[in-house]
C-alpha positions in Angstrom: 0.0 0.0 0.0 2.9 2.4 0.8 4.4 1.8 -2.6 1.1 2.7 -4.3 1.4 6.0 -2.5 5.0 6.5 -3.8 6.7 5.6 -0.5 9.9 3.5 -0.9 11.4 4.1 2.5 10.3 5.3 5.9 12.1 6.0 9.2 10.3 6.8 12.4 12.0 8.2 15.5 10.3 8.6 18.8 10.1 12.2 20.2 10.4 11.9 24.0 12.1 13.3 27.1 12.6 11.6 30.4 9.2 13.0 31.5 7.0 13.0 28.3 6.3 11.3 25.1 5.4 13.6 22.2 4.9 11.2 19.3 7.2 10.4 16.5 9.2 12.2 13.8 8.6 10.4 10.6 10.7 10.6 7.4 9.5 9.3 4.0 11.4 8.9 0.7 10.4 7.6 -2.7 13.5 5.5 -3.2 13.9 2.2 -1.2 16.9 2.0 1.1 17.2 5.8 1.3 17.8 6.0 5.1 21.4 5.0 6.0 22.9 4.6 9.4 24.3 8.1 9.3 20.9 9.5 8.4 19.4 7.5 11.3 22.0 9.2 13.7 21.1 12.6 12.3 17.4 11.8 12.7 18.0 10.9 16.4 19.9 14.2 16.9 17.1 16.2 15.2 14.4 14.3 17.2 16.2 14.9 20.5 16.3 18.7 19.8 12.7 18.7 18.7 11.6 16.8 21.9 13.4 19.4 24.1 11.9 22.2 22.1 8.4 20.7 22.5 8.9 20.2 26.2 10.1 23.8 26.7 7.1 25.1 24.7 4.7 23.1 26.8 6.3 24.3 30.0 6.1 27.9 28.9 2.5 27.5 27.9 1.7 25.9 31.3 3.5 28.7 33.2 1.6 31.4 31.2 -1.7 29.7 31.9 -0.8 29.5 35.6 -0.1 33.2 35.7 -3.4 34.0 33.9 -5.2 31.8 36.4 -3.5 33.4 39.4 -4.3 36.8 38.0 -8.0 35.9 37.5 -8.3 34.5 41.1 -6.6 37.6 42.5 -8.9 39.9 40.6 -12.0 37.9 41.8 -10.7 38.1 45.3 -10.3 41.8 45.0 -13.9 42.2 43.8 -15.2 40.2 46.8 -13.0 42.2 49.2 -14.3 45.5 47.8 -17.9 44.5 47.7 -18.2 42.7 51.0 -15.3 44.2 53.0 -13.6 40.8 53.3 -10.1 39.9 54.2 -7.9 38.2 51.6 -8.4 34.8 53.3 -12.1 35.2 53.5 -12.4 36.1 49.8 -10.3 33.1 48.8 -12.4 30.8 51.0 -15.6 32.1 49.4 -14.2 31.3 45.9 -12.9 27.9 47.1 -16.3 27.0 48.7 -18.2 28.0 45.5 -15.8 25.9 43.5 -16.3 22.9 45.7 -20.0 23.3 46.1 -20.7 23.6 42.4 -17.9 21.3 41.3 -16.4 24.0 39.1 -12.7 24.8 38.8 -11.5 27.7 40.9 -10.3 29.5 37.9 -13.7 29.3 36.3 -15.4 30.6 39.4 -13.0 33.5 39.4 -13.7 34.1 35.7 -17.4 34.3 36.3 -16.8 37.0 38.9 -14.6 39.0 36.5 -17.2 38.6 33.7 -20.1 39.7 35.9 -18.1 42.8 36.9 -17.4 43.7 33.3 -21.1 43.3 32.5 -22.1 45.7 35.3 
């Protein structure tokens, strides 16, 4: 079936770090026997660099998301503190209880407070 598609050779190299699997880096060629041992070594080097880049990008994305979540929770706490003259701990506990009672993530409860305020 691969030959019908014009594929004569294929090499697949796993993309992974010690903590995550990202998939595979696949190479295709029309000519059979294209991928030599040297090309395999070069593929491993390329795959290693790609896996590290993917892991770094994922970490950066997670950190940015965490910062956005922290900011949203802080803003919601500020709204509660202003409206109801609460302490920081009291405001956080209100958000936490709402989250648990309604089975909604804390960041989503905080976002609802922010959205409600923007609507008013």
